[in-house]
Kinemage of the C-alpha trace (Angstrom):
@kinemage 1
@onewidth
@group {chain A} dominant
@subgroup {mainchain}
@vectorlist {calphas} color= white
{ca met a 1} P -166.043 3.227 -3.105
{ca leu a 2} L -165.190 2.068 -6.765
{ca pro a 3} L -162.430 -0.608 -7.142
{ca trp a 4} L -159.011 -0.062 -8.822
{ca ile a 5} L -158.840 -1.456 -12.097
{ca his a 6} L -155.622 -2.607 -13.964
{ca leu a 7} L -154.389 -0.806 -17.258
{ca ala a 8} L -150.889 -1.510 -18.245
{ca thr a 9} L -147.885 -3.476 -16.837
{ca ala a 10} L -144.191 -2.253 -17.422
{ca pro a 11} L -140.698 -2.993 -16.653
{ca ala a 12} L -138.673 -0.586 -15.591
{ca pro a 13} L -135.193 -0.123 -15.073
{ca gly a 14} L -133.176 -2.002 -12.418
{ca gly a 15} L -135.779 -5.292 -12.792
{ca asp a 16} L -138.656 -3.337 -11.230
{ca thr a 17} L -141.951 -3.278 -12.597
{ca leu a 18} L -145.089 -0.158 -12.635
{ca arg a 19} L -148.131 -0.891 -12.885
{ca leu a 20} L -151.217 1.584 -14.403
{ca leu a 21} L -154.524 1.293 -12.601
{ca arg a 22} L -157.836 3.579 -12.877
{ca arg a 23} L -160.638 4.561 -10.611
{ca gly a 24} L -163.223 6.295 -12.287
{ca asp a 25} L -161.006 9.443 -12.866
{ca glu a 26} L -158.466 8.826 -10.538
{ca phe a 27} L -154.681 7.148 -12.137
{ca ser a 28} L -152.223 5.908 -10.402
{ca ile a 29} L -149.158 4.166 -10.997
{ca arg a 30} L -147.327 2.246 -8.317
{ca leu a 31} L -144.571 -0.273 -8.507
{ca glu a 32} L -145.129 -3.866 -8.308
{ca gly a 33} L -146.105 -4.473 -4.609
{ca gly a 34} L -147.935 -1.419 -4.204
{ca asn a 35} L -146.336 1.582 -3.240
{ca glu a 36} L -147.641 4.489 -4.918
{ca leu a 37} L -145.754 6.345 -7.422
{ca met a 38} L -147.296 9.430 -8.552
{ca asn a 39} L -151.541 9.767 -8.632
{ca ser a 40} L -153.210 12.505 -11.041
{ca arg a 41} L -155.269 13.688 -7.937
{ca leu a 42} L -151.463 15.133 -6.837
{ca gly a 43} L -149.336 17.001 -8.553
{ca gly a 44} L -149.068 20.291 -6.821
{ca ser a 45} L -145.526 19.999 -5.989
{ca glu a 46} L -144.269 18.575 -9.044
{ca gln a 47} L -146.275 22.293 -10.910
{ca ala a 48} L -144.407 24.147 -8.569
{ca leu a 49} L -140.810 22.351 -9.765
{ca ala a 50} L -142.204 24.267 -13.369
{ca thr a 51} L -143.204 27.461 -11.684
{ca leu a 52} L -140.572 28.216 -9.448
{ca thr a 53} L -137.815 27.213 -12.264
{ca leu a 54} L -139.590 29.121 -14.742
{ca asp a 55} L -140.201 32.502 -13.212
{ca arg a 56} L -136.057 32.562 -12.881
{ca leu a 57} L -136.046 32.182 -16.440
{ca ala a 58} L -138.199 35.090 -17.007
{ca gly a 59} L -137.867 37.250 -19.892
{ca arg a 60} L -134.634 34.930 -21.323
{ca pro a 61} L -135.301 34.373 -25.320
{ca ala a 62} L -135.696 30.962 -26.614
{ca pro a 63} L -135.467 28.782 -23.450
{ca arg a 64} L -134.068 25.545 -23.109
{ca val a 65} L -135.600 22.934 -20.750
{ca leu a 66} L -135.350 19.567 -20.269
{ca ile a 67} L -137.508 17.472 -17.941
{ca gly a 68} L -136.259 14.623 -16.802
{ca gly a 69} L -139.626 12.151 -15.755
{ca leu a 70} L -142.804 12.733 -18.025
{ca gly a 71} L -144.534 11.034 -15.214
{ca met a 72} L -148.088 11.663 -15.217
{ca gly a 73} L -146.968 14.870 -16.993
{ca phe a 74} L -147.704 18.011 -14.051
{ca thr a 75} L -144.256 19.091 -14.603
{ca leu a 76} L -144.567 19.651 -18.387
{ca arg a 77} L -147.845 21.389 -18.394
{ca ala a 78} L -146.903 23.780 -15.841
{ca ala a 79} L -144.104 24.124 -18.013
{ca gln a 80} L -145.998 24.949 -21.275
{ca glu a 81} L -148.661 27.311 -19.303
{ca val a 82} L -145.621 29.835 -18.334
{ca ala a 83} L -143.152 29.076 -20.873
{ca pro a 84} L -143.034 31.476 -23.966
{ca pro a 85} L -143.706 30.598 -27.507
{ca asp a 86} L -140.187 30.425 -28.507
{ca ala a 87} L -139.129 28.049 -25.588
{ca arg a 88} L -138.484 24.231 -26.424
{ca leu a 89} L -139.486 21.540 -24.103
{ca ile a 90} L -137.389 18.513 -23.475
{ca val a 91} L -138.938 15.932 -21.452
{ca ser a 92} L -136.440 12.597 -21.518
{ca glu a 93} L -138.414 9.662 -20.764
{ca ile a 94} L -136.798 6.893 -19.195
{ca val a 95} L -139.641 4.360 -19.612
{ca pro a 96} L -141.184 4.271 -23.079
{ca asp a 97} L -144.437 2.884 -22.006
{ca leu a 98} L -145.310 5.715 -19.731
{ca ile a 99} L -145.618 7.661 -23.206
{ca glu a 100} L -147.298 5.393 -24.472
{ca trp a 101} L -149.568 5.203 -21.584
{ca ala a 102} L -150.044 9.070 -21.578
{ca asp a 103} L -152.104 8.738 -25.359
{ca arg a 104} L -153.409 5.966 -24.954
{ca his a 105} L -154.923 5.036 -20.904
{ca met a 106} L -154.488 8.955 -20.042
{ca ala a 107} L -155.984 10.803 -22.570
{ca ala a 108} L -158.508 12.425 -19.979
{ca val a 109} L -155.138 13.490 -18.249
{ca phe a 110} L -152.420 14.886 -20.473
{ca gly a 111} L -155.546 16.390 -23.358
{ca asp a 112} L -153.329 17.724 -26.435
{ca cys a 113} L -150.078 19.014 -24.578
{ca leu a 114} L -148.145 16.229 -26.150
{ca ala a 115} L -148.741 17.376 -29.696
{ca asp a 116} L -147.661 21.193 -28.395
{ca pro a 117} L -145.097 22.059 -30.939
{ca arg a 118} L -143.083 23.514 -28.308
{ca val a 119} L -142.820 19.691 -26.778
{ca glu a 120} L -139.409 17.033 -27.657
{ca met a 121} L -140.495 13.399 -25.752
{ca arg a 122} L -137.516 11.973 -25.820
{ca pro a 123} L -137.025 8.120 -24.278
{ca gly a 124} L -133.886 7.483 -22.704
{ca asp a 125} L -132.013 8.353 -19.465
{ca val a 126} L -131.890 12.034 -18.673
{ca leu a 127} L -128.678 11.415 -17.797
{ca ala a 128} L -127.358 10.729 -21.382
{ca glu a 129} L -128.930 14.227 -21.822
{ca ile a 130} L -127.156 16.415 -19.977
{ca ser a 131} L -123.834 14.190 -20.398
{ca ala a 132} L -124.241 14.813 -24.078
{ca ile a 133} L -123.475 18.420 -24.842
{ca glu a 134} L -121.905 21.003 -22.290
{ca gly a 135} L -124.050 24.440 -22.121
{ca ala a 136} L -126.953 23.112 -23.617
{ca phe a 137} L -129.586 24.077 -21.046
{ca asp a 138} L -131.602 27.505 -19.547
{ca ala a 139} L -133.116 24.855 -17.004
{ca ile a 140} L -132.840 21.022 -16.222
{ca leu a 141} L -135.828 19.636 -13.932
{ca leu a 142} L -135.509 16.723 -12.424
{ca asp a 143} L -138.673 14.489 -11.727
{ca val a 144} L -136.682 10.813 -11.034
{ca asp a 145} L -137.811 8.205 -8.613
{ca asn a 146} L -138.404 9.510 -5.741
{ca gly a 147} L -135.461 12.522 -5.514
{ca pro a 148} L -131.886 12.091 -4.254
{ca asp a 149} L -132.758 8.955 -1.658
{ca gly a 150} L -134.768 7.191 -4.807
{ca leu a 151} L -136.935 4.251 -4.137
{ca thr a 152} L -136.796 2.662 -7.772
{ca arg a 153} L -132.868 3.173 -8.856
{ca ala a 154} L -129.999 1.846 -7.056
{ca asp a 155} L -127.814 3.513 -9.539
{ca asn a 156} L -129.616 7.243 -8.835
{ca asp a 157} L -126.144 8.192 -6.981
{ca ala a 158} L -125.110 9.108 -11.128
{ca leu a 159} L -127.500 11.661 -11.303
{ca tyr a 160} L -127.822 12.894 -8.581
{ca gly a 161} L -124.369 12.046 -6.571
{ca glu a 162} L -121.885 15.168 -7.019
{ca ala a 163} L -120.363 13.199 -10.512
{ca gly a 164} L -124.121 14.106 -11.453
{ca leu a 165} L -124.420 17.746 -10.291
{ca arg a 166} L -121.200 18.404 -11.829
{ca ser a 167} L -121.839 17.082 -15.172
{ca ala a 168} L -125.860 18.936 -14.929
{ca arg a 169} L -123.943 22.348 -14.436
{ca gln a 170} L -122.163 21.913 -17.535
{ca ala a 171} L -124.688 20.887 -18.934
{ca leu a 172} L -126.516 24.429 -18.173
{ca val a 173} L -125.700 27.998 -19.654
{ca pro a 174} L -124.446 30.142 -16.995
{ca gly a 175} L -126.881 31.375 -14.664
{ca gly a 176} L -129.066 28.384 -15.530
{ca ile a 177} L -131.286 26.851 -13.187
{ca leu a 178} L -131.638 22.817 -11.730
{ca ala a 179} L -134.563 22.278 -9.898
{ca val a 180} L -134.838 19.120 -8.479
{ca trp a 181} L -138.415 17.083 -7.056
{ca ser a 182} L -137.869 14.903 -3.884
{ca ala a 183} L -140.082 13.244 -2.199
{ca ala a 184} L -138.540 14.161 1.270
{ca pro a 185} L -135.799 17.001 2.350
{ca asp a 186} L -132.111 15.914 2.644
{ca ala a 187} L -130.150 18.308 4.205
{ca ala a 188} L -126.683 16.552 2.821
{ca phe a 189} L -127.905 17.006 -0.360
{ca thr a 190} L -128.293 20.548 0.376
{ca lys a 191} L -124.838 20.786 1.097
{ca arg a 192} L -123.715 18.724 -2.282
{ca leu a 193} L -124.679 21.125 -4.566
{ca ser a 194} L -123.684 23.999 -2.689
{ca arg a 195} L -120.597 22.043 -3.166
{ca cys a 196} L -120.728 21.154 -7.470
{ca gly a 197} L -121.442 25.135 -8.314
{ca phe a 198} L -124.560 25.740 -7.044
{ca glu a 199} L -126.299 28.557 -5.383
{ca thr a 200} L -129.291 26.846 -4.391
{ca ser a 201} L -132.842 27.702 -1.986
{ca val a 202} L -135.062 24.967 -0.688
{ca his a 203} L -139.384 24.763 -1.071
{ca met a 204} L -141.526 22.646 0.848
{ca val a 205} L -144.401 22.657 -1.296
{ca arg a 206} L -147.617 20.908 -0.508
{ca ala a 207} L -148.255 17.468 -2.813
{ca gly a 208} L -151.732 18.304 -3.781
{ca arg a 209} L -153.109 20.972 -5.736
{ca thr a 210} L -155.104 22.364 -3.189
{ca lys a 211} L -152.486 23.171 -0.636
{ca arg a 212} L -152.934 19.959 1.220
{ca gly a 213} L -151.158 16.886 1.475
{ca ala a 214} L -148.027 16.024 2.262
{ca arg a 215} L -144.864 18.633 2.000
{ca his a 216} L -142.113 17.869 -0.602
{ca thr a 217} L -139.365 19.325 -1.343
{ca ile a 218} L -137.875 21.684 -4.422
{ca trp a 219} L -134.121 22.745 -4.568
{ca ile a 220} L -133.876 25.245 -7.271
{ca ala a 221} L -130.029 25.713 -7.519
{ca ala a 222} L -128.437 28.164 -9.891
{ca arg a 223} L -125.366 27.505 -11.315
{ca thr a 224} L -122.397 29.830 -10.290
{ca asp a 225} L -119.245 31.286 -12.259
{ca ser a 226} L -117.838 32.644 -9.477
């Protein structure tokens, strides 16, 4: 078996360190210490995050979609495949090095997707984007940390707690969609979405693109205005 080759290291919020490794044509992003956050051979559930959401936006003119977390671009590329030509896809990534890795080290994975005129990359915290303007987005897609029960950022409660969810609701247009990816189910989070003004469906999706691997959780939460 080919050995893993270390390509780059980047600091992440909260004092964590991310490492990018390659083995043949496979890439892995891990925390210092070995816990894998992303792998280029997976991504099925991240793709589903986009397709489940864009299905709900079908027919809307010029939808504005905010994607929290670039990662290895699975969600972005899936959104590009189904979004209309007049869509705006805004990607907020809190670790600027990941944007640089996409161009420099993982060009074979990303291709030319970041050159799409519909795409705007914004380095920074997605929470700041959510809090900036009311009624700004038709959909907000969050693939941040490992979901509501994050591994890397203790302050993720600001995003997934009630205050963060109410901010997300305000950032959406009426009937807009908040979609959240998680490595594991979380019944308390489902109830929290309901309390914060969302009508929610929960989807269990395979991690692999061949319908294999672990099951991940996706919440599709529509803003209610009753």
